[in-house]
PAPAVO-260428 format. One line per 4 residues: number of its first residue (from 1); for each residue x, y, z of N, C-alpha, C, O. Coordinates in pm, whole numbers. Layout:
BEGIN
NUM	X/Y/Z/X/Y/Z/X/Y/Z/X/Y/Z ~ ...
***
This chain:
BEGIN
1	-3314/146/-1653/-3293/24/-1739/-3372/-59/-1785/-3452/-92/-1699 ~ -3394/-130/-1921/-3516/-215/-2004/-3387/-319/-1959/-3268/-318/-1927 ~ -3491/-401/-1977/-3493/-528/-1878/-3327/-662/-1958/-3235/-730/-1912 ~ -3390/-622/-2103/-3252/-683/-2187/-3173/-640/-2176/-3075/-714/-2189
5	-3142/-480/-2141/-2993/-455/-2108/-2905/-486/-1937/-2790/-496/-1894 ~ -3046/-492/-1886/-2980/-559/-1769/-2947/-678/-1769/-2859/-704/-1686 ~ -2984/-766/-1833/-2955/-915/-1858/-2846/-923/-1957/-2797/-1034/-1970 ~ -2798/-824/-2030/-2685/-814/-2109/-2583/-806/-2006/-2514/-906/-1983
9	-2562/-681/-1932/-2512/-663/-1841/-2485/-764/-1698/-2390/-749/-1622 ~ -2588/-862/-1686/-2545/-945/-1573/-2482/-1037/-1669/-2360/-1028/-1653 ~ -2507/-1110/-1749/-2415/-1173/-1821/-2275/-1155/-1864/-2191/-1244/-1883 ~ -2261/-1012/-1881/-2122/-956/-1906/-2043/-1007/-1786/-1942/-1077/-1797
13	-2114/-955/-1637/-2051/-940/-1546/-2000/-1134/-1540/-1883/-1170/-1545 ~ -2118/-1231/-1530/-2078/-1360/-1533/-1969/-1379/-1608/-1896/-1425/-1522 ~ -1905/-1377/-1705/-1819/-1412/-1797/-1692/-1347/-1696/-1613/-1425/-1642 ~ -1684/-1233/-1681/-1549/-1199/-1583/-1539/-1271/-1473/-1426/-1294/-1429
17	-1666/-1329/-1398/-1674/-1343/-1287/-1603/-1524/-1268/-1574/-1581/-1163 ~ -1593/-1580/-1422/-1591/-1695/-1431/-1392/-1730/-1427/-1337/-1840/-1421 ~ -1331/-1598/-1434/-1216/-1630/-1450/-1143/-1647/-1329/-1194/-1568/-1249 ~ -1038/-1718/-1268/-985/-1729/-1122/-810/-1713/-1141/-737/-1699/-1239
21	-790/-1721/-1014/-651/-1713/-1023/-563/-1856/-1035/-441/-1849/-1029 ~ -629/-1985/-1053/-607/-2107/-1079/-603/-2121/-1236/-518/-2187/-1295 ~ -707/-2051/-1297/-707/-2091/-1430/-745/-1916/-1507/-855/-1881/-1550 ~ -639/-1846/-1505/-651/-1667/-1557/-696/-1700/-1706/-784/-1630/-1757
25	-636/-1812/-1783/-713/-1807/-1921/-751/-1926/-1954/-691/-2034/-1961 ~ -900/-1882/-1982/-991/-1986/-2081/-998/-1951/-2212/-952/-1852/-2268 ~ -1080/-2068/-2267/-1100/-2069/-2389/-1254/-2010/-2392/-1318/-1990/-2289 ~ -1298/-1986/-2510/-1446/-1933/-2595/-1537/-2071/-2505/-1612/-2052/-2410
29	-1504/-2211/-2568/-1589/-2291/-2522/-1573/-2315/-2355/-1677/-2332/-2290 ~ -1482/-2316/-2308/-1488/-2303/-2143/-1595/-2206/-2060/-1681/-2231/-1975 ~ -1552/-2086/-2121/-1649/-1968/-2058/-1800/-1990/-2093/-1891/-1974/-2012 ~ -1819/-2034/-2237/-1966/-2084/-2274/-1996/-2194/-2165/-2094/-2160/-2099
33	-1960/-2279/-2137/-1996/-2395/-2026/-1969/-2311/-1921/-2076/-2249/-1918 ~ -1902/-2264/-1831/-1916/-2249/-1740/-2056/-2105/-1686/-2109/-2089/-1576 ~ -2066/-2061/-1759/-2166/-1950/-1778/-2297/-1988/-1817/-2399/-1926/-1788 ~ -2290/-2099/-1888/-2379/-2153/-1937/-2486/-2062/-2035/-2603/-2031/-2014
37	-2410/-2036/-2134/-2446/-1951/-2252/-2407/-2009/-2381/-2318/-2093/-2389 ~ -2476/-1963/-2485/-2460/-2036/-2615/-2304/-1917/-2679/-2282/-1798/-2654 ~ -2241/-1996/-2749/-2087/-1958/-2753/-2112/-1807/-2871/-2064/-1699/-2840 ~ -2183/-1822/-2984/-2230/-1658/-3025/-2250/-1561/-2903/-2184/-1458/-2903
41	-2341/-1587/-2794/-2352/-1504/-2724/-2227/-1466/-2630/-2198/-1346/-2632 ~ -2189/-1506/-2590/-2052/-1544/-2535/-1940/-1478/-2637/-1878/-1386/-2583 ~ -1908/-1501/-2747/-1839/-1449/-2841/-1827/-1304/-2875/-1731/-1230/-2898 ~ -2015/-1280/-2870/-2020/-1129/-2879/-2018/-1036/-2794/-2011/-915/-2815
45	-2028/-1113/-2661/-2012/-1027/-2550/-1856/-1004/-2509/-1829/-902/-2445 ~ -1764/-1084/-2539/-1631/-1090/-2509/-1600/-997/-2613/-1512/-925/-2565 ~ -1623/-960/-2729/-1611/-860/-2804/-1593/-736/-2761/-1494/-666/-2781 ~ -1711/-705/-2689/-1743/-581/-2586/-1686/-590/-2526/-1631/-480/-2520
49	-1619/-686/-2418/-1535/-672/-2320/-1382/-646/-2367/-1308/-565/-2310 ~ -1351/-712/-2458/-1215/-674/-2511/-1211/-521/-2551/-1140/-433/-2502 ~ -1317/-511/-2667/-1299/-374/-2716/-1250/-264/-2567/-1147/-198/-2555 ~ -1362/-277/-2473/-1335/-226/-2331/-1228/-252/-2271/-1212/-187/-2168
53	-1128/-343/-2305/-1011/-371/-2229/-1028/-425/-2092/-961/-396/-1992 ~ -1123/-504/-2101/-1163/-560/-1994/-1163/-685/-1969/-1185/-741/-1862 ~ -1130/-744/-2111/-1048/-896/-2126/-944/-882/-2193/-904/-766/-2204 ~ -854/-1011/-2270/-765/-979/-2349/-770/-1077/-2419/-784/-1176/-2347
57	-763/-1114/-2566/-758/-1209/-2670/-626/-1256/-2656/-543/-1169/-2686 ~ -573/-1373/-2620/-418/-1397/-2620/-388/-1456/-2805/-460/-1445/-2904 ~ -286/-1501/-2792/-241/-1553/-2925/-296/-1706/-2948/-343/-1734/-3059 ~ -291/-1802/-2847/-382/-1918/-2862/-538/-1926/-2842/-600/-2025/-2802
61	-602/-1774/-2887/-731/-1766/-2888/-802/-1820/-2763/-910/-1879/-2766 ~ -719/-1790/-2633/-789/-1795/-2507/-811/-1688/-2458/-760/-1605/-2533 ~ -868/-1628/-2356/-874/-1501/-2301/-852/-1504/-2161/-860/-1605/-2090 ~ -817/-1360/-2117/-786/-1373/-2022/-835/-1212/-1943/-900/-1145/-2024
65	-816/-1141/-1806/-915/-1064/-1768/-797/-944/-1844/-676/-965/-1860 ~ -850/-858/-1869/-758/-776/-1922/-687/-608/-1808/-733/-593/-1694 ~ -616/-539/-1845/-559/-440/-1800/-708/-326/-1758/-722/-277/-1646 ~ -792/-307/-1859/-900/-219/-1838/-977/-240/-1667/-1015/-148/-1594
69	-982/-358/-1645/-1001/-408/-1488/-890/-306/-1395/-923/-227/-1306 ~ -756/-333/-1442/-646/-299/-1311/-672/-149/-1332/-664/-90/-1225 ~ -698/-74/-1427/-708/55/-1419/-843/107/-1332/-839/210/-1265 ~ -943/36/-1340/-1090/54/-1270/-1059/36/-1152/-1107/113/-1068
73	-976/-64/-1114/-930/-106/-987/-815/31/-899/-826/75/-785 ~ -749/54/-969/-678/173/-926/-730/294/-901/-689/366/-809 ~ -846/333/-1000/-968/432/-966/-1025/386/-856/-1016/457/-756 ~ -1080/287/-848/-1137/251/-691/-1048/313/-582/-1086/411/-517
77	-929/257/-563/-818/291/-448/-791/422/-454/-754/466/-345 ~ -796/537/-582/-761/628/-557/-887/733/-465/-878/825/-383 ~ -1006/657/-536/-1140/750/-516/-1184/679/-360/-1243/755/-284 ~ -1164/567/-322/-1205/509/-136/-1076/582/-89/-992/654/-144
81	-1097/529/49/-1028/572/143/-941/499/166/-922/491/287 ~ -865/428/97/-720/352/155/-683/390/237/-693/331/344 ~ -618/512/223/-541/603/292/-599/641/444/-543/635/554 ~ -691/668/417/-724/651/543/-731/550/666/-717/574/786
85	-764/400/585/-716/314/667/-633/243/675/-626/141/743 ~ -550/297/598/-387/238/624/-297/365/731/-190/346/788 ~ -373/478/734/-301/552/821/-277/507/1020/-188/552/1093 ~ -355/438/1047/-310/385/1196/-203/280/1171/-120/265/1260
89	-196/215/1073/-97/126/1037/39/174/1044/134/143/1117 ~ 26/250/959/163/360/941/197/461/1030/306/518/1016 ~ 106/498/1137/173/565/1235/205/460/1335/307/500/1392 ~ 174/359/1380/228/284/1418/361/196/1403/430/143/1489
93	370/200/1278/503/178/1218/642/316/1211/765/309/1205 ~ 541/434/1217/625/561/1244/653/565/1388/771/577/1419 ~ 577/557/1469/645/530/1605/690/439/1677/713/456/1796 ~ 712/306/1606/831/210/1665/976/232/1589/1087/217/1639
97	944/273/1449/1119/276/1403/1149/426/1354/1260/444/1303 ~ 1062/534/1365/1120/673/1367/1190/705/1259/1292/775/1257 ~ 1100/617/1104/1151/624/988/1043/723/897/956/768/972 ~ 1034/749/816/948/756/689/840/643/674/894/539/637
101	729/631/687/641/569/627/569/603/490/494/700/493 ~ 582/533/368/494/600/293/381/442/251/397/321/266 ~ 259/538/188/182/437/95/155/492/-64/117/604/-98 ~ 188/376/-147/207/395/-284/80/296/-354/19/204/-298
105	63/352/-504/-7/290/-593/80/259/-703/191/308/-725 ~ 29/187/-759/100/144/-906/34/270/-1032/-79/235/-1067 ~ 68/369/-1086/-25/441/-1148/76/477/-1284/168/558/-1292 ~ 19/380/-1391/88/371/-1517/222/277/-1520/221/155/-1504
109	337/357/-1543/459/317/-1503/546/371/-1411/669/370/-1403 ~ 457/417/-1341/541/462/-1216/458/463/-1034/335/462/-1033 ~ 507/464/-945/457/469/-811/409/619/-770/481/719/-765 ~ 287/612/-747/220/740/-699/207/743/-539/139/651/-494
113	252/819/-458/243/797/-309/142/893/-268/158/1015/-278 ~ 28/833/-219/-90/839/-132/-90/918/12/-167/1007/49 ~ 24/856/87/31/909/224/190/889/270/253/786/244 ~ 237/991/334/353/995/356/354/1053/540/282/1148/567
117	415/1006/621/434/994/743/615/1057/772/722/1009/734 ~ 593/1146/833/755/1180/808/834/1133/954/767/1135/1058 ~ 928/1105/958/1018/1062/1088/1018/1196/1156/987/1304/1104 ~ 1054/1176/1272/1056/1265/1396/1208/1248/1463/1244/1281/1576
121	1289/1182/1353/1425/1222/1357/1503/1321/1292/1445/1341/1185 ~ 1588/1381/1298/1681/1494/1290/1683/1508/1166/1643/1609/1109 ~ 1743/1385/1099/1761/1383/941/1677/1293/931/1654/1194/1002 ~ 1617/1343/813/1476/1283/750/1461/1260/633/1547/1327/577
125	1395/1197/546/1355/1208/359/1267/1286/378/1178/1299/463 ~ 1318/1370/236/1198/1463/237/1084/1398/143/1128/1374/30 ~ 953/1365/163/853/1313/46/702/1389/93/669/1465/185 ~ 620/1314/-42/502/1398/3/401/1362/-80/415/1356/-203
129	262/1328/1/172/1285/-89/144/1338/-238/116/1457/-236 ~ 143/1275/-382/103/1304/-483/277/1280/-563/290/1269/-685 ~ 398/1274/-463/511/1261/-555/496/1132/-643/423/1038/-612 ~ 557/1135/-733/562/1001/-836/726/945/-793/803/1009/-722
133	748/849/-837/896/788/-817/860/660/-937/756/596/-952 ~ 1022/654/-1029/1000/519/-1105/949/415/-1024/907/405/-908 ~ 965/342/-1122/906/153/-1066/1033/91/-1024/1051/43/-912 ~ 1140/94/-1139/1251/2/-1132/1343/-11/-1010/1394/-117/-972
137	1358/113/-954/1475/161/-893/1438/187/-753/1530/240/-691 ~ 1302/159/-665/1280/184/-584/1181/61/-498/1094/-3/-558 ~ 1204/46/-383/1116/-46/-319/1011/-82/-327/981/-200/-340 ~ 928/17/-319/802/-8/-348/767/18/-518/647/32/-544
141	837/24/-599/820/-22/-708/854/-161/-765/797/-210/-862 ~ 932/-206/-710/1002/-344/-725/872/-445/-661/831/-539/-730 ~ 829/-424/-559/732/-490/-505/592/-492/-615/559/-605/-651 ~ 524/-394/-662/457/-406/-782/522/-468/-878/448/-549/-935
145	616/-465/-915/669/-528/-1048/664/-687/-996/644/-767/-1088 ~ 674/-728/-900/712/-865/-860/571/-932/-838/563/-1053/-863 ~ 472/-872/-798/355/-927/-774/234/-887/-883/113/-896/-864 ~ 310/-837/-1012/192/-790/-1113/184/-915/-1215/279/-989/-1241
149	81/-923/-1256/111/-1028/-1404/203/-1024/-1468/241/-913/-1504 ~ 274/-1139/-1506/385/-1129/-1629/402/-1044/-1705/508/-984/-1718 ~ 252/-1014/-1798/275/-944/-1926/244/-812/-1900/260/-731/-1992 ~ 205/-776/-1797/161/-631/-1744/334/-590/-1719/394/-510/-1790
153	400/-674/-1589/520/-661/-1575/613/-653/-1686/707/-595/-1633 ~ 642/-672/-1789/710/-701/-1916/664/-583/-1986/756/-535/-2053 ~ 556/-519/-1994/532/-424/-2076/546/-272/-1988/538/-155/-2025 ~ 567/-330/-1870/614/-200/-1779/782/-179/-1800/828/-66/-1816
157	859/-284/-1797/1000/-278/-1821/1030/-280/-1946/1151/-287/-1969 ~ 969/-276/-2025/1002/-205/-2158/1038/-69/-2177/1126/-31/-2254 ~ 968/6/-2104/1003/160/-2097/1103/199/-1988/1141/313/-1963 ~ 1148/56/-1909/1245/120/-1813/1387/148/-1909/1408/70/-2002
161	1484/261/-1886/1595/290/-1961/1693/409/-1887/1811/432/-1911 ~ 1634/453/-1823/1736/580/-1719/1795/471/-1636/1743/361/-1614 ~ 1932/522/-1584/1988/472/-1499/2017/572/-1389/2044/683/-1437 ~ 2021/566/-1232/2013/630/-1146/2175/580/-1106/2267/528/-1169
165	2163/606/-1022/2340/565/-926/2375/467/-1008/2300/419/-1092 ~ 2483/436/-989/2539/313/-1050/2489/200/-1008/2490/107/-1088 ~ 2434/179/-873/2400/53/-822/2257/-1/-906/2201/-110/-890 ~ 2222/95/-990/2039/64/-1018/2042/-46/-1147/2110/-36/-1249
169	1949/-155/-1113/1944/-272/-1252/1856/-225/-1322/1742/-193/-1289 ~ 1917/-216/-1443/1820/-154/-1554/1805/-308/-1679/1713/-318/-1761 ~ 1906/-398/-1665/1850/-529/-1761/1777/-612/-1715/1786/-646/-1597 ~ 1688/-662/-1799/1547/-747/-1785/1666/-876/-1712/1576/-951/-1675
173	1750/-924/-1683/1763/-1057/-1609/1803/-1003/-1474/1788/-1061/-1367 ~ 1864/-867/-1496/1910/-868/-1339/1777/-792/-1265/1777/-807/-1143 ~ 1663/-713/-1320/1550/-695/-1304/1479/-833/-1237/1442/-833/-1119 ~ 1468/-933/-1311/1370/-1049/-1257/1452/-1176/-1183/1415/-1285/-1139
177	1583/-1109/-1192/1650/-1199/-1045/1614/-1144/-905/1603/-1206/-799 ~ 1597/-1008/-931/1547/-933/-825/1420/-937/-728/1399/-935/-607 ~ 1354/-942/-837/1189/-998/-851/1187/-1126/-781/1127/-1147/-676 ~ 1251/-1204/-842/1217/-1355/-778/1264/-1362/-657/1215/-1457/-596
181	1375/-1270/-569/1428/-1263/-461/1257/-1212/-361/1197/-1241/-258 ~ 1249/-1132/-468/1107/-1048/-329/974/-1129/-340/875/-1110/-270 ~ 987/-1231/-448/842/-1309/-428/892/-1412/-326/804/-1460/-255 ~ 1023/-1456/-307/1033/-1564/-193/1029/-1472/-65/953/-1500/27
185	1118/-1356/-61/1067/-1307/89/958/-1248/106/915/-1257/221 ~ 884/-1178/19/760/-1099/62/777/-969/67/687/-885/60 ~ 876/-953/79/933/-762/47/1043/-732/-26/1131/-815/-49 ~ 1045/-629/-61/1176/-532/-159/1237/-450/-91/1173/-373/-19
189	1392/-445/-98/1484/-348/-46/1532/-237/-192/1525/-259/-312 ~ 1563/-161/-146/1624/-49/-194/1738/18/-167/1716/115/-94 ~ 1880/1/-204/1969/30/-98/2058/129/-223/2141/86/-303 ~ 2014/261/-211/2061/378/-267/2066/344/-427/2163/361/-500
193	1911/280/-473/1906/290/-627/1864/408/-687/1909/466/-786 ~ 1785/434/-623/1750/594/-689/1756/724/-635/1714/831/-678 ~ 1819/691/-527/1899/826/-466/2018/802/-409/1982/707/-339 ~ 2105/811/-390/2233/827/-324/2206/836/-157/2165/944/-114
197	2221/758/-91/2232/801/101/2102/766/99/2057/803/207 ~ 1995/704/19/1852/649/96/1802/525/72/1789/496/-47 ~ 1768/440/158/1749/313/177/1603/291/211/1540/364/287 ~ 1555/186/149/1435/165/199/1371/2/163/1427/-72/82
201	1262/-31/228/1220/-131/225/1056/-117/245/1001/-32/314 ~ 982/-241/156/862/-191/104/758/-328/81/783/-397/-18 ~ 675/-359/144/561/-471/128/477/-429/90/425/-322/119 ~ 423/-574/-48/286/-536/-95/119/-536/39/108/-597/145
205	30/-454/-22/-89/-525/9/-191/-570/-84/-277/-511/-149 ~ -154/-703/-72/-198/-798/-182/-387/-845/-177/-445/-899/-83 ~ -426/-818/-260/-583/-898/-273/-596/-1053/-240/-496/-1120/-217 ~ -713/-1101/-238/-733/-1266/-272/-679/-1325/-369/-677/-1448/-368
209	-624/-1255/-476/-569/-1323/-593/-414/-1309/-607/-346/-1360/-696 ~ -375/-1239/-514/-238/-1186/-494/-164/-1064/-576/-45/-1039/-597 ~ -287/-999/-612/-254/-874/-663/-191/-771/-572/-200/-788/-450 ~ -135/-680/-615/-76/-565/-552/-180/-461/-563/-164/-378/-652
213	-275/-453/-496/-341/-304/-484/-242/-147/-456/-243/-36/-509 ~ -168/-206/-354/-105/-84/-305/23/-150/-244/44/-268/-268 ~ 126/-62/-149/247/-115/-138/258/1/-5/212/115/-10 ~ 337/-65/122/386/50/222/516/22/211/563/-76/153
217	589/129/280/752/143/263/777/209/385/708/305/419 ~ 911/146/484/992/225/559/1123/245/480/1197/160/432 ~ 1134/430/480/1215/445/398/1326/568/491/1280/648/572 ~ 1408/563/472/1559/657/574/1676/676/541/1697/643/424
221	1745/708/583/1913/719/552/1995/616/583/2000/553/689 ~ 2059/602/485/2113/462/461/2221/441/556/2267/329/578 ~ 2272/570/628/2376/537/764/2237/491/856/2285/456/964 ~ 2148/481/859/2079/407/931/1964/283/894/1914/205/975
225	1950/287/810/1891/201/737/1969/78/648/1933/33/539 ~ 2069/44/717/2173/-64/663/2094/-185/586/1974/-214/585 ~ 2216/-248/515/2120/-389/450/2029/-467/560/1910/-495/545 ~ 2120/-501/689/2113/-554/791/1944/-533/863/1849/-610/878
229	1966/-384/897/1821/-305/889/1720/-363/810/1629/-437/847 ~ 1738/-332/727/1637/-376/571/1594/-474/608/1473/-471/631 ~ 1653/-577/626/1618/-726/643/1542/-763/770/1472/-864/781 ~ 1562/-673/863/1523/-682/1030/1400/-602/983/1337/-630/1085
233	1329/-540/926/1207/-432/904/1119/-529/825/997/-531/842 ~ 1179/-606/742/1084/-680/600/979/-743/701/868/-699/671 ~ 973/-811/786/939/-910/854/808/-824/914/702/-834/851 ~ 810/-745/1028/701/-653/1058/629/-593/983/509/-576/1005
237	719/-530/838/628/-471/750/554/-538/680/464/-483/618 ~ 577/-679/674/457/-790/578/379/-810/672/267/-844/632 ~ 390/-802/806/272/-832/913/201/-751/903/80/-777/904 ~ 243/-626/891/140/-496/887/59/-509/791/-61/-514/814
241	105/-517/670/61/-506/527/-48/-620/483/-132/-594/397 ~ -41/-733/541/-131/-836/575/-224/-795/669/-342/-799/634 ~ -200/-759/772/-315/-689/883/-400/-626/836/-519/-647/863 ~ -347/-499/722/-396/-433/691/-504/-440/568/-602/-370/544
245	-440/-566/491/-557/-595/373/-657/-694/444/-762/-716/385 ~ -632/-763/577/-732/-838/603/-877/-768/666/-993/-809/665 ~ -824/-666/712/-916/-574/769/-979/-466/655/-1091/-416/672 ~ -923/-444/573/-1000/-395/460/-1045/-509/376/-1094/-475/268
249	-1039/-636/401/-1142/-733/333/-1079/-779/192/-1133/-870/129 ~ -985/-726/153/-900/-764/51/-853/-882/23/-803/-904/-88 ~ -865/-996/142/-838/-1107/130/-947/-1206/54/-925/-1300/-23 ~ -1069/-1155/100/-1155/-1256/66/-1195/-1277/-48/-1174/-1168/-101
253	-1243/-1348/-131/-1251/-1419/-236/-1387/-1400/-269/-1469/-1398/-177 ~ -1434/-1382/-416/-1541/-1317/-445/-1585/-1450/-548/-1515/-1493/-640 ~ -1724/-1505/-504/-1777/-1616/-542/-1875/-1550/-664/-1922/-1437/-665 ~ -1889/-1644/-755/-1982/-1636/-863/-2129/-1659/-819/-2148/-1765/-760
257	-2231/-1583/-835/-2338/-1664/-794/-2411/-1757/-888/-2504/-1826/-846
***
């Protein structure tokens, strides 16, 4: 790769790395000052990054990281072996609580399951890797919605229209009330919202910026997983996903050179 091309790539990466959790939106001037480049150079690079959806230009002319990076991150999750790293954690949960344990990621506007450990009990829930479920009425899906950036969450909710059982929340106000509760607890529950007779509790696997890269859930028949039982399982499930995130290095902050 020619030196000028390498330098351009290096500068573009510096621009992406100057965004952070505390300052998700930056102006052209702020970016220019942080990376030590002339505004015209920064503007040219931002235009290219915006075209590739790695940055997004907001209405107030500031910039933030774009959904292209999110999609790239999901591609990494699919091709790395997160399911292999998560397997021993899932097995411990399945052994202790004797219910289905699922590992899922967000794929477009649905949940894609990467790994499923079935319950050893006679009455169990049928599920398998590769299965897709809706985002707004499953515990795993609601965990993603609760921790996604606001704009991405709003975009996904615009496609929500199907009502499953009568207790499924579909209005924006209903869902946002649930998401606020989830963020406060650190986990989500679903009581027969997608399918009658099935309850679940899910917790996110968060990176250093509190972005939900994946989620883990305990799922079972409603007669075994009562509302009280779901709340009891929430804390140990969160402890498990937090431990997995630490062991995977997801909680480490990446610093700019």
